[in-house]
LUMMIKE-631114 format. One record per atom (N, C-alpha, C, O): residue number from 1; residue in three letters; chain; atom name; z, y, x. Coordinates in steps of 0.2 Angstrom, whole numbers, plus 2048, in hexadecimal, padded with zeros to 3 digits. Layout:
REM LUMMIKE-631114
[NUM; 'ALA'; 'A'; 'CA'; [Z; Y; X]] ...
***
This chain:
REM LUMMIKE-631114
[1; 'MET'; 'A'; 'N'; [CE5; 8DF; F25]] [1; 'MET'; 'A'; 'CA'; [CDF; 8DC; F27]] [1; 'MET'; 'A'; 'C'; [CDE; 8D6; F2D]] [1; 'MET'; 'A'; 'O'; [CE1; 8D0; F2D]] [2; 'ILE'; 'A'; 'N'; [CDB; 8D9; F33]] [2; 'ILE'; 'A'; 'CA'; [CDC; 8D4; F37]] [2; 'ILE'; 'A'; 'C'; [CDF; 8D6; F3E]] [2; 'ILE'; 'A'; 'O'; [CDE; 8D3; F44]] [3; 'ASP'; 'A'; 'N'; [CE4; 8DB; F3E]] [3; 'ASP'; 'A'; 'CA'; [CE8; 8DE; F43]] [3; 'ASP'; 'A'; 'C'; [CEC; 8D8; F46]] [3; 'ASP'; 'A'; 'O'; [CEE; 8D9; F4B]] [4; 'TYR'; 'A'; 'N'; [CED; 8D2; F44]] [4; 'TYR'; 'A'; 'CA'; [CF1; 8CD; F47]] [4; 'TYR'; 'A'; 'C'; [CED; 8CB; F4C]] [4; 'TYR'; 'A'; 'O'; [CF0; 8C6; F4F]] [5; 'LEU'; 'A'; 'N'; [CE8; 8CC; F4E]] [5; 'LEU'; 'A'; 'CA'; [CE4; 8CA; F54]] [5; 'LEU'; 'A'; 'C'; [CE7; 8CD; F5A]] [5; 'LEU'; 'A'; 'O'; [CE7; 8CB; F5F]] [6; 'LYS'; 'A'; 'N'; [CEA; 8D3; F59]] [6; 'LYS'; 'A'; 'CA'; [CED; 8D7; F5F]] [6; 'LYS'; 'A'; 'C'; [CF4; 8D3; F60]] [6; 'LYS'; 'A'; 'O'; [CF6; 8D4; F66]] [7; 'GLU'; 'A'; 'N'; [CF7; 8CF; F5C]] [7; 'GLU'; 'A'; 'CA'; [CFD; 8CC; F5E]] [7; 'GLU'; 'A'; 'C'; [CFC; 8C6; F64]] [7; 'GLU'; 'A'; 'O'; [D00; 8C3; F66]] [8; 'TYR'; 'A'; 'N'; [CF4; 8C4; F65]] [8; 'TYR'; 'A'; 'CA'; [CF4; 8BF; F69]] [8; 'TYR'; 'A'; 'C'; [CEF; 8C1; F6F]] [8; 'TYR'; 'A'; 'O'; [CEB; 8BD; F71]] [9; 'GLY'; 'A'; 'N'; [CF0; 8C7; F71]] [9; 'GLY'; 'A'; 'CA'; [CEC; 8CB; F77]] [9; 'GLY'; 'A'; 'C'; [CE8; 8CF; F77]] [9; 'GLY'; 'A'; 'O'; [CE6; 8D2; F7C]] [10; 'VAL'; 'A'; 'N'; [CE5; 8CF; F71]] [10; 'VAL'; 'A'; 'CA'; [CDE; 8D4; F70]] [10; 'VAL'; 'A'; 'C'; [CE1; 8DA; F70]] [10; 'VAL'; 'A'; 'O'; [CE6; 8DC; F6C]] [11; 'SER'; 'A'; 'N'; [CDE; 8DF; F76]] [11; 'SER'; 'A'; 'CA'; [CDF; 8E5; F75]] [11; 'SER'; 'A'; 'C'; [CDC; 8EA; F70]] [11; 'SER'; 'A'; 'O'; [CD7; 8E8; F6E]] [12; 'ASN'; 'A'; 'N'; [CDF; 8EF; F70]] [12; 'ASN'; 'A'; 'CA'; [CDD; 8F5; F6B]] [12; 'ASN'; 'A'; 'C'; [CD6; 8F6; F6C]] [12; 'ASN'; 'A'; 'O'; [CD3; 8F8; F67]] [13; 'PHE'; 'A'; 'N'; [CD3; 8F5; F72]] [13; 'PHE'; 'A'; 'CA'; [CCD; 8F8; F73]] [13; 'PHE'; 'A'; 'C'; [CC9; 8F3; F71]] [13; 'PHE'; 'A'; 'O'; [CC4; 8F3; F6D]] [14; 'ASP'; 'A'; 'N'; [CCB; 8EC; F74]] [14; 'ASP'; 'A'; 'CA'; [CC7; 8E6; F73]] [14; 'ASP'; 'A'; 'C'; [CC7; 8E5; F6B]] [14; 'ASP'; 'A'; 'O'; [CC2; 8E3; F68]] [15; 'PHE'; 'A'; 'N'; [CCB; 8E5; F67]] [15; 'PHE'; 'A'; 'CA'; [CCD; 8E6; F60]] [15; 'PHE'; 'A'; 'C'; [CC7; 8EB; F5B]] [15; 'PHE'; 'A'; 'O'; [CC5; 8E9; F55]] [16; 'GLU'; 'A'; 'N'; [CC6; 8F0; F5F]] [16; 'GLU'; 'A'; 'CA'; [CC2; 8F5; F5C]] [16; 'GLU'; 'A'; 'C'; [CBA; 8F3; F5D]] [16; 'GLU'; 'A'; 'O'; [CB5; 8F5; F5A]] [17; 'PHE'; 'A'; 'N'; [CB9; 8F0; F62]] [17; 'PHE'; 'A'; 'CA'; [CB3; 8ED; F65]] [17; 'PHE'; 'A'; 'C'; [CB1; 8E7; F60]] [17; 'PHE'; 'A'; 'O'; [CAC; 8E8; F5D]] [18; 'LEU'; 'A'; 'N'; [CB6; 8E2; F5F]] [18; 'LEU'; 'A'; 'CA'; [CB5; 8DD; F5A]] [18; 'LEU'; 'A'; 'C'; [CB3; 8E0; F53]] [18; 'LEU'; 'A'; 'O'; [CAE; 8DE; F51]] [19; 'VAL'; 'A'; 'N'; [CB7; 8E5; F50]] [19; 'VAL'; 'A'; 'CA'; [CB6; 8E7; F49]] [19; 'VAL'; 'A'; 'C'; [CAF; 8EA; F49]] [19; 'VAL'; 'A'; 'O'; [CAC; 8EA; F44]] [20; 'ASN'; 'A'; 'N'; [CAE; 8EE; F4F]] [20; 'ASN'; 'A'; 'CA'; [CA7; 8F2; F4D]] [20; 'ASN'; 'A'; 'C'; [CA2; 8EC; F4F]] [20; 'ASN'; 'A'; 'O'; [C9C; 8EE; F4E]] [21; 'ASN'; 'A'; 'N'; [CA2; 8E6; F52]] [21; 'ASN'; 'A'; 'CA'; [C9D; 8E2; F53]] [21; 'ASN'; 'A'; 'C'; [C9C; 8DB; F4F]] [21; 'ASN'; 'A'; 'O'; [C98; 8D7; F51]] [22; 'MET'; 'A'; 'N'; [CA1; 8DB; F4A]] [22; 'MET'; 'A'; 'CA'; [CA1; 8D6; F44]] [22; 'MET'; 'A'; 'C'; [C9E; 8D7; F3E]] [22; 'MET'; 'A'; 'O'; [C9E; 8DD; F3C]] [23; 'ASN'; 'A'; 'N'; [C9C; 8D3; F3A]] [23; 'ASN'; 'A'; 'CA'; [C99; 8D4; F34]] [23; 'ASN'; 'A'; 'C'; [C9F; 8D3; F2F]] [23; 'ASN'; 'A'; 'O'; [CA3; 8D0; F31]] [24; 'GLN'; 'A'; 'N'; [C9F; 8D5; F29]] [24; 'GLN'; 'A'; 'CA'; [CA4; 8D5; F25]] [24; 'GLN'; 'A'; 'C'; [CA5; 8CE; F23]] [24; 'GLN'; 'A'; 'O'; [CAB; 8CC; F21]] [25; 'GLU'; 'A'; 'N'; [CA1; 8C9; F23]] [25; 'GLU'; 'A'; 'CA'; [CA2; 8C2; F22]] [25; 'GLU'; 'A'; 'C'; [CA7; 8BE; F27]] [25; 'GLU'; 'A'; 'O'; [CAA; 8B9; F26]] [26; 'ASP'; 'A'; 'N'; [CA6; 8C1; F2D]] [26; 'ASP'; 'A'; 'CA'; [CAB; 8BD; F32]] [26; 'ASP'; 'A'; 'C'; [CB2; 8C1; F32]] [26; 'ASP'; 'A'; 'O'; [CB7; 8BE; F33]] [27; 'VAL'; 'A'; 'N'; [CB2; 8C7; F30]] [27; 'VAL'; 'A'; 'CA'; [CB9; 8CB; F2E]] [27; 'VAL'; 'A'; 'C'; [CBC; 8C6; F29]] [27; 'VAL'; 'A'; 'O'; [CC2; 8C3; F29]] [28; 'GLN'; 'A'; 'N'; [CB8; 8C6; F24]] [28; 'GLN'; 'A'; 'CA'; [CBC; 8C1; F1E]] [28; 'GLN'; 'A'; 'C'; [CBE; 8BB; F21]] [28; 'GLN'; 'A'; 'O'; [CC4; 8B9; F20]] [29; 'LYS'; 'A'; 'N'; [CBA; 8B8; F24]] [29; 'LYS'; 'A'; 'CA'; [CBE; 8B2; F27]] [29; 'LYS'; 'A'; 'C'; [CC4; 8B3; F2B]] [29; 'LYS'; 'A'; 'O'; [CC8; 8AF; F2A]] [30; 'LEU'; 'A'; 'N'; [CC4; 8B7; F30]] [30; 'LEU'; 'A'; 'CA'; [CCA; 8B8; F34]] [30; 'LEU'; 'A'; 'C'; [CCF; 8BA; F2F]] [30; 'LEU'; 'A'; 'O'; [CD5; 8B9; F31]] [31; 'MET'; 'A'; 'N'; [CCE; 8BD; F28]] [31; 'MET'; 'A'; 'CA'; [CD3; 8BE; F24]] [31; 'MET'; 'A'; 'C'; [CD7; 8B9; F20]] [31; 'MET'; 'A'; 'O'; [CDD; 8B8; F1F]] [32; 'LEU'; 'A'; 'N'; [CD0; 8B4; F1E]] [32; 'LEU'; 'A'; 'CA'; [CD2; 8AF; F19]] [32; 'LEU'; 'A'; 'C'; [CD6; 8A8; F1D]] [32; 'LEU'; 'A'; 'O'; [CDA; 8A5; F1B]] [33; 'ALA'; 'A'; 'N'; [CD4; 8A8; F24]] [33; 'ALA'; 'A'; 'CA'; [CD7; 8A3; F28]] [33; 'ALA'; 'A'; 'C'; [CDD; 8A5; F2C]] [33; 'ALA'; 'A'; 'O'; [CDF; 8A1; F31]] [34; 'GLU'; 'A'; 'N'; [CE0; 8AB; F2B]] [34; 'GLU'; 'A'; 'CA'; [CE5; 8AD; F30]] [34; 'GLU'; 'A'; 'C'; [CE9; 8A7; F32]] [34; 'GLU'; 'A'; 'O'; [CE7; 8A5; F37]] [35; 'SER'; 'A'; 'N'; [CED; 8A5; F2F]] [35; 'SER'; 'A'; 'CA'; [CF2; 8A0; F31]] [35; 'SER'; 'A'; 'C'; [CEF; 89A; F36]] [35; 'SER'; 'A'; 'O'; [CF2; 898; F3A]] [36; 'ASN'; 'A'; 'N'; [CE9; 897; F34]] [36; 'ASN'; 'A'; 'CA'; [CE7; 893; F38]] [36; 'ASN'; 'A'; 'C'; [CE3; 896; F3E]] [36; 'ASN'; 'A'; 'O'; [CE4; 893; F44]] [37; 'ILE'; 'A'; 'N'; [CE0; 89C; F3F]] [37; 'ILE'; 'A'; 'CA'; [CDF; 8A0; F44]] [37; 'ILE'; 'A'; 'C'; [CE5; 8A2; F49]] [37; 'ILE'; 'A'; 'O'; [CE4; 8A2; F4F]] [38; 'ARG'; 'A'; 'N'; [CEB; 8A4; F45]] [38; 'ARG'; 'A'; 'CA'; [CF0; 8A5; F4A]] [38; 'ARG'; 'A'; 'C'; [CF2; 89F; F4E]] [38; 'ARG'; 'A'; 'O'; [CF5; 8A0; F54]] [39; 'GLU'; 'A'; 'N'; [CF2; 899; F4B]] [39; 'GLU'; 'A'; 'CA'; [CF4; 893; F4F]] [39; 'GLU'; 'A'; 'C'; [CEE; 892; F54]] [39; 'GLU'; 'A'; 'O'; [CF1; 890; F5A]] [40; 'ASN'; 'A'; 'N'; [CE8; 893; F54]] [40; 'ASN'; 'A'; 'CA'; [CE2; 892; F59]] [40; 'ASN'; 'A'; 'C'; [CE4; 899; F5F]] [40; 'ASN'; 'A'; 'O'; [CE4; 898; F65]] [41; 'LEU'; 'A'; 'N'; [CE6; 89E; F5C]] [41; 'LEU'; 'A'; 'CA'; [CE6; 8A2; F61]] [41; 'LEU'; 'A'; 'C'; [CED; 8A1; F66]] [41; 'LEU'; 'A'; 'O'; [CED; 8A2; F6C]] [42; 'LEU'; 'A'; 'N'; [CF2; 8A1; F62]] [42; 'LEU'; 'A'; 'CA'; [CF8; 89E; F67]] [42; 'LEU'; 'A'; 'C'; [CF6; 898; F6B]] [42; 'LEU'; 'A'; 'O'; [CF9; 897; F71]] [43; 'TYR'; 'A'; 'N'; [CF2; 893; F68]] [43; 'TYR'; 'A'; 'CA'; [CEF; 88E; F6D]] [43; 'TYR'; 'A'; 'C'; [CEB; 890; F72]] [43; 'TYR'; 'A'; 'O'; [CEB; 88E; F78]] [44; 'PHE'; 'A'; 'N'; [CE6; 895; F71]] [44; 'PHE'; 'A'; 'CA'; [CE2; 898; F77]] [44; 'PHE'; 'A'; 'C'; [CE8; 89C; F7C]] [44; 'PHE'; 'A'; 'O'; [CE8; 89B; F82]] [45; 'ASN'; 'A'; 'N'; [CEC; 89F; F79]] [45; 'ASN'; 'A'; 'CA'; [CF1; 8A3; F7E]] [45; 'ASN'; 'A'; 'C'; [CF4; 89F; F82]] [45; 'ASN'; 'A'; 'O'; [CF4; 8A1; F88]] [46; 'LYS'; 'A'; 'N'; [CF7; 898; F80]] [46; 'LYS'; 'A'; 'CA'; [CFB; 895; F84]] [46; 'LYS'; 'A'; 'C'; [CF5; 891; F89]] [46; 'LYS'; 'A'; 'O'; [CF7; 88F; F8F]] [47; 'LEU'; 'A'; 'N'; [CEE; 891; F88]] [47; 'LEU'; 'A'; 'CA'; [CEA; 88E; F8D]] [47; 'LEU'; 'A'; 'C'; [CE9; 894; F92]] [47; 'LEU'; 'A'; 'O'; [CE7; 893; F98]] [48; 'GLY'; 'A'; 'N'; [CEA; 89B; F90]] [48; 'GLY'; 'A'; 'CA'; [CEA; 8A1; F96]] [48; 'GLY'; 'A'; 'C'; [CE4; 8A5; F93]] [48; 'GLY'; 'A'; 'O'; [CE2; 8A9; F97]] [49; 'ILE'; 'A'; 'N'; [CE2; 8A5; F8D]] [49; 'ILE'; 'A'; 'CA'; [CDE; 8A9; F8B]] [49; 'ILE'; 'A'; 'C'; [CE1; 8AE; F87]] [49; 'ILE'; 'A'; 'O'; [CE4; 8AD; F82]] [50; 'LYS'; 'A'; 'N'; [CE1; 8B4; F89]] [50; 'LYS'; 'A'; 'CA'; [CE4; 8BA; F86]] [50; 'LYS'; 'A'; 'C'; [CDF; 8C0; F86]] [50; 'LYS'; 'A'; 'O'; [CDD; 8C3; F81]] [51; 'GLU'; 'A'; 'N'; [CDF; 8C3; F8C]] [51; 'GLU'; 'A'; 'CA'; [CDA; 8C7; F8D]] [51; 'GLU'; 'A'; 'C'; [CD3; 8C7; F8A]] [51; 'GLU'; 'A'; 'O'; [CD0; 8CC; F88]] [52; 'ASN'; 'A'; 'N'; [CCF; 8C1; F8A]] [52; 'ASN'; 'A'; 'CA'; [CCA; 8C1; F87]] [52; 'ASN'; 'A'; 'C'; [CC9; 8BD; F82]] [52; 'ASN'; 'A'; 'O'; [CC5; 8B9; F82]] [53; 'LEU'; 'A'; 'N'; [CCD; 8BC; F7E]] [53; 'LEU'; 'A'; 'CA'; [CCF; 8BA; F77]] [53; 'LEU'; 'A'; 'C'; [CCA; 8BC; F73]] [53; 'LEU'; 'A'; 'O'; [CC7; 8B8; F6F]] [54; 'TYR'; 'A'; 'N'; [CC8; 8C3; F73]] [54; 'TYR'; 'A'; 'CA'; [CC3; 8C6; F6E]] [54; 'TYR'; 'A'; 'C'; [CBC; 8C3; F6F]] [54; 'TYR'; 'A'; 'O'; [CB8; 8C3; F6B]] [55; 'LYS'; 'A'; 'N'; [CBA; 8C0; F76]] [55; 'LYS'; 'A'; 'CA'; [CB4; 8BD; F76]] [55; 'LYS'; 'A'; 'C'; [CB4; 8B7; F73]] [55; 'LYS'; 'A'; 'O'; [CAE; 8B5; F71]] [56; 'LEU'; 'A'; 'N'; [CB9; 8B2; F71]] [56; 'LEU'; 'A'; 'CA'; [CB9; 8AC; F6D]] [56; 'LEU'; 'A'; 'C'; [CB7; 8AF; F66]] [56; 'LEU'; 'A'; 'O'; [CB3; 8AC; F63]] [57; 'ILE'; 'A'; 'N'; [CBB; 8B4; F63]] [57; 'ILE'; 'A'; 'CA'; [CBB; 8B5; F5D]] [57; 'ILE'; 'A'; 'C'; [CB4; 8B8; F5C]] [57; 'ILE'; 'A'; 'O'; [CB0; 8B5; F58]] [58; 'LEU'; 'A'; 'N'; [CB1; 8BD; F5F]] [58; 'LEU'; 'A'; 'CA'; [CAA; 8BF; F5F]] [58; 'LEU'; 'A'; 'C'; [CA5; 8B9; F60]] [58; 'LEU'; 'A'; 'O'; [CA0; 8B9; F5B]] [59; 'TYR'; 'A'; 'N'; [CA5; 8B6; F66]] [59; 'TYR'; 'A'; 'CA'; [C9F; 8B2; F66]] [59; 'TYR'; 'A'; 'C'; [CA1; 8AB; F65]] [59; 'TYR'; 'A'; 'O'; [C9C; 8A7; F66]] [60; 'ARG'; 'A'; 'N'; [CA6; 8A9; F63]] [60; 'ARG'; 'A'; 'CA'; [CA7; 8A0; F62]] [60; 'ARG'; 'A'; 'C'; [CAC; 8A0; F5D]] [60; 'ARG'; 'A'; 'O'; [CB2; 89E; F5D]] [61; 'MET'; 'A'; 'N'; [CAB; 8A4; F57]] [61; 'MET'; 'A'; 'CA'; [CAF; 8A4; F50]] [61; 'MET'; 'A'; 'C'; [CB1; 89D; F4F]] [61; 'MET'; 'A'; 'O'; [CB7; 89B; F4E]] [62; 'ASP'; 'A'; 'N'; [CAC; 898; F4F]] [62; 'ASP'; 'A'; 'CA'; [CAE; 891; F4E]] [62; 'ASP'; 'A'; 'C'; [CB4; 88E; F51]] [62; 'ASP'; 'A'; 'O'; [CB6; 88A; F4E]] [63; 'LEU'; 'A'; 'N'; [CB5; 891; F56]] [63; 'LEU'; 'A'; 'CA'; [CBB; 88D; F5A]] [63; 'LEU'; 'A'; 'C'; [CC1; 891; F58]] [63; 'LEU'; 'A'; 'O'; [CC7; 88F; F5A]] [64; 'VAL'; 'A'; 'N'; [CC0; 897; F56]] [64; 'VAL'; 'A'; 'CA'; [CC7; 89B; F54]] [64; 'VAL'; 'A'; 'C'; [CC8; 898; F4D]] [64; 'VAL'; 'A'; 'O'; [CCE; 897; F4B]] [65; 'ILE'; 'A'; 'N'; [CC4; 897; F49]] [65; 'ILE'; 'A'; 'CA'; [CC5; 896; F42]] [65; 'ILE'; 'A'; 'C'; [CC7; 88E; F40]] [65; 'ILE'; 'A'; 'O'; [CCA; 88D; F3B]] [66; 'MET'; 'A'; 'N'; [CC4; 88A; F45]] [66; 'MET'; 'A'; 'CA'; [CC5; 882; F43]] [66; 'MET'; 'A'; 'C'; [CCC; 880; F42]] [66; 'MET'; 'A'; 'O'; [CD0; 884; F45]] [67; 'PRO'; 'A'; 'N'; [CCD; 87C; F40]] [67; 'PRO'; 'A'; 'CA'; [CD4; 878; F3E]] [67; 'PRO'; 'A'; 'C'; [CD6; 877; F46]] [67; 'PRO'; 'A'; 'O'; [CD3; 874; F4A]] [68; 'ILE'; 'A'; 'N'; [CDE; 878; F47]] [68; 'ILE'; 'A'; 'CA'; [CE0; 877; F4D]] [68; 'ILE'; 'A'; 'C'; [CDF; 871; F52]] [68; 'ILE'; 'A'; 'O'; [CDE; 871; F58]] [69; 'ASP'; 'A'; 'N'; [CE1; 86B; F4C]] [69; 'ASP'; 'A'; 'CA'; [CE0; 865; F4F]] [69; 'ASP'; 'A'; 'C'; [CD9; 863; F51]] [69; 'ASP'; 'A'; 'O'; [CD9; 861; F56]] [70; 'GLN'; 'A'; 'N'; [CD3; 865; F4E]] [70; 'GLN'; 'A'; 'CA'; [CCD; 865; F50]] [70; 'GLN'; 'A'; 'C'; [CCB; 868; F56]] [70; 'GLN'; 'A'; 'O'; [CC7; 866; F5A]] [71; 'LEU'; 'A'; 'N'; [CD0; 86F; F57]] [71; 'LEU'; 'A'; 'CA'; [CCE; 872; F5D]] [71; 'LEU'; 'A'; 'C'; [CD1; 86F; F63]] [71; 'LEU'; 'A'; 'O'; [CCF; 871; F69]] [72; 'LYS'; 'A'; 'N'; [CD7; 86C; F62]] [72; 'LYS'; 'A'; 'CA'; [CDA; 869; F67]] [72; 'LYS'; 'A'; 'C'; [CD7; 863; F6A]] [72; 'LYS'; 'A'; 'O'; [CD7; 862; F70]] [73; 'TYR'; 'A'; 'N'; [CD3; 85E; F64]] [73; 'TYR'; 'A'; 'CA'; [CD0; 859; F66]] [73; 'TYR'; 'A'; 'C'; [CCA; 85B; F6A]] [73; 'TYR'; 'A'; 'O'; [CC9; 858; F6F]] [74; 'LEU'; 'A'; 'N'; [CC6; 860; F68]] [74; 'LEU'; 'A'; 'CA'; [CC0; 863; F6C]] [74; 'LEU'; 'A'; 'C'; [CC2; 865; F72]] [74; 'LEU'; 'A'; 'O'; [CBE; 863; F77]] [75; 'LEU'; 'A'; 'N'; [CC7; 868; F74]] [75; 'LEU'; 'A'; 'CA'; [CC9; 86A; F7A]] [75; 'LEU'; 'A'; 'C'; [CCB; 864; F7E]] [75; 'LEU'; 'A'; 'O'; [CCB; 865; F84]] [76; 'SER'; 'A'; 'N'; [CCD; 85E; F7C]] [76; 'SER'; 'A'; 'CA'; [CCF; 85A; F80]] [76; 'SER'; 'A'; 'C'; [CCB; 857; F83]] [76; 'SER'; 'A'; 'O'; [CCC; 853; F88]] [77; 'LYS'; 'A'; 'N'; [CC3; 858; F81]] [77; 'LYS'; 'A'; 'CA'; [CBE; 854; F84]] [77; 'LYS'; 'A'; 'C'; [CBC; 858; F8B]] [77; 'LYS'; 'A'; 'O'; [CB9; 855; F8F]] [78; 'VAL'; 'A'; 'N'; [CBF; 85E; F8B]] [78; 'VAL'; 'A'; 'CA'; [CBB; 863; F8F]] [78; 'VAL'; 'A'; 'C'; [CC2; 865; F95]] [78; 'VAL'; 'A'; 'O'; [CC8; 865; F94]] [79; 'ASP'; 'A'; 'N'; [CBE; 866; F9B]] [79; 'ASP'; 'A'; 'CA'; [CC5; 869; FA0]] [79; 'ASP'; 'A'; 'C'; [CC6; 870; F9D]] [79; 'ASP'; 'A'; 'O'; [CC2; 874; F9C]] [80; 'LYS'; 'A'; 'N'; [CCD; 870; F9B]] [80; 'LYS'; 'A'; 'CA'; [CD0; 876; F9A]] [80; 'LYS'; 'A'; 'C'; [CD0; 87C; F9E]] [80; 'LYS'; 'A'; 'O'; [CD0; 882; F9B]] [81; 'ASP'; 'A'; 'N'; [CD1; 87B; FA4]] [81; 'ASP'; 'A'; 'CA'; [CCF; 881; FA9]] [81; 'ASP'; 'A'; 'C'; [CC9; 883; FA9]] [81; 'ASP'; 'A'; 'O'; [CC8; 88A; FA9]] [82; 'LEU'; 'A'; 'N'; [CC4; 880; FA9]] [82; 'LEU'; 'A'; 'CA'; [CBC; 881; FA8]] [82; 'LEU'; 'A'; 'C'; [CBB; 886; FA1]] [82; 'LEU'; 'A'; 'O'; [CB7; 88A; FA1]] [83; 'PHE'; 'A'; 'N'; [CBF; 883; F9D]] [83; 'PHE'; 'A'; 'CA'; [CBE; 885; F96]] [83; 'PHE'; 'A'; 'C'; [CC1; 88D; F97]] [83; 'PHE'; 'A'; 'O'; [CBD; 892; F95]] [84; 'VAL'; 'A'; 'N'; [CC7; 88E; F99]] [84; 'VAL'; 'A'; 'CA'; [CC9; 894; F9B]] [84; 'VAL'; 'A'; 'C'; [CC5; 898; F9F]] [84; 'VAL'; 'A'; 'O'; [CC3; 89E; F9D]] [85; 'GLN'; 'A'; 'N'; [CC3; 897; FA4]] [85; 'GLN'; 'A'; 'CA'; [CBF; 89B; FA9]] [85; 'GLN'; 'A'; 'C'; [CB8; 89C; FA5]] [85; 'GLN'; 'A'; 'O'; [CB5; 8A1; FA7]] [86; 'LEU'; 'A'; 'N'; [CB5; 899; FA2]] [86; 'LEU'; 'A'; 'CA'; [CAF; 89B; F9E]] [86; 'LEU'; 'A'; 'C'; [CB1; 8A0; F99]] [86; 'LEU'; 'A'; 'O'; [CAD; 8A5; F98]] [87; 'VAL'; 'A'; 'N'; [CB7; 8A0; F96]] [87; 'VAL'; 'A'; 'CA'; [CB8; 8A5; F91]] [87; 'VAL'; 'A'; 'C'; [CB9; 8AA; F95]] [87; 'VAL'; 'A'; 'O'; [CB5; 8AF; F94]] [88; 'ASN'; 'A'; 'N'; [CBD; 8AA; F9A]] [88; 'ASN'; 'A'; 'CA'; [CBE; 8B1; F9D]] [88; 'ASN'; 'A'; 'C'; [CB9; 8B4; FA2]] [88; 'ASN'; 'A'; 'O'; [CBB; 8B9; FA6]] [89; 'THR'; 'A'; 'N'; [CB3; 8B0; FA3]] [89; 'THR'; 'A'; 'CA'; [CAE; 8B3; FA7]] [89; 'THR'; 'A'; 'C'; [CA8; 8B4; FA3]] [89; 'THR'; 'A'; 'O'; [CA6; 8BA; FA2]] [90; 'ASN'; 'A'; 'N'; [CA5; 8AF; FA0]] [90; 'ASN'; 'A'; 'CA'; [C9E; 8AF; F9D]] [90; 'ASN'; 'A'; 'C'; [C9F; 8A9; F97]] [90; 'ASN'; 'A'; 'O'; [C9E; 8A3; F97]] [91; 'ILE'; 'A'; 'N'; [CA0; 8AD; F92]] [91; 'ILE'; 'A'; 'CA'; [CA2; 8A8; F8C]] [91; 'ILE'; 'A'; 'C'; [C9C; 8A6; F89]] [91; 'ILE'; 'A'; 'O'; [C9D; 8A3; F83]] [92; 'LYS'; 'A'; 'N'; [C95; 8A8; F8B]] [92; 'LYS'; 'A'; 'CA'; [C8F; 8A6; F88]] [92; 'LYS'; 'A'; 'C'; [C8D; 89F; F8B]] [92; 'LYS'; 'A'; 'O'; [C88; 89C; F89]] [93; 'ASN'; 'A'; 'N'; [C90; 89C; F91]] [93; 'ASN'; 'A'; 'CA'; [C90; 896; F94]] [93; 'ASN'; 'A'; 'C'; [C94; 891; F92]] [93; 'ASN'; 'A'; 'O'; [C95; 88C; F95]] [94; 'LEU'; 'A'; 'N'; [C99; 893; F8C]] [94; 'LEU'; 'A'; 'CA'; [C9D; 88F; F8A]] [94; 'LEU'; 'A'; 'C'; [C99; 889; F85]] [94; 'LEU'; 'A'; 'O'; [C9B; 883; F85]] [95; 'ILE'; 'A'; 'N'; [C94; 88B; F83]] [95; 'ILE'; 'A'; 'CA'; [C8F; 887; F7F]] [95; 'ILE'; 'A'; 'C'; [C8D; 881; F83]] [95; 'ILE'; 'A'; 'O'; [C8C; 87C; F80]] [96; 'LEU'; 'A'; 'N'; [C8E; 881; F8A]] [96; 'LEU'; 'A'; 'CA'; [C8C; 87B; F8D]] [96; 'LEU'; 'A'; 'C'; [C92; 877; F8C]] [96; 'LEU'; 'A'; 'O'; [C90; 871; F8D]] [97; 'LEU'; 'A'; 'N'; [C98; 878; F8A]] [97; 'LEU'; 'A'; 'CA'; [C9D; 873; F8B]] [97; 'LEU'; 'A'; 'C'; [C9E; 86F; F83]] [97; 'LEU'; 'A'; 'O'; [CA0; 86A; F82]] [98; 'PHE'; 'A'; 'N'; [C9C; 873; F7E]] [98; 'PHE'; 'A'; 'CA'; [C9B; 871; F78]] [98; 'PHE'; 'A'; 'C'; [C95; 871; F74]] [98; 'PHE'; 'A'; 'O'; [C95; 86F; F6F]] 
***
């Protein structure tokens, strides 16, 4: 299913939270685009986002499923430290960057 998310820092607790708060359509997206999502999650991990990765998946699915080249291009336009800080503190303010 989507257990692969745990390989990138999503804890069991956060995984259960995700599963209980996502609709079936989002779960399907995570299943169908697994290889692309794995690339993006690895990139987020390299930026320093691990513990709060579930927030990106839940609140900004668009950033998780977009092709990696588009993601890197989008993030090249913003301060990466600010991006990481917003994800780790208040992801709802991420809308101010994009």
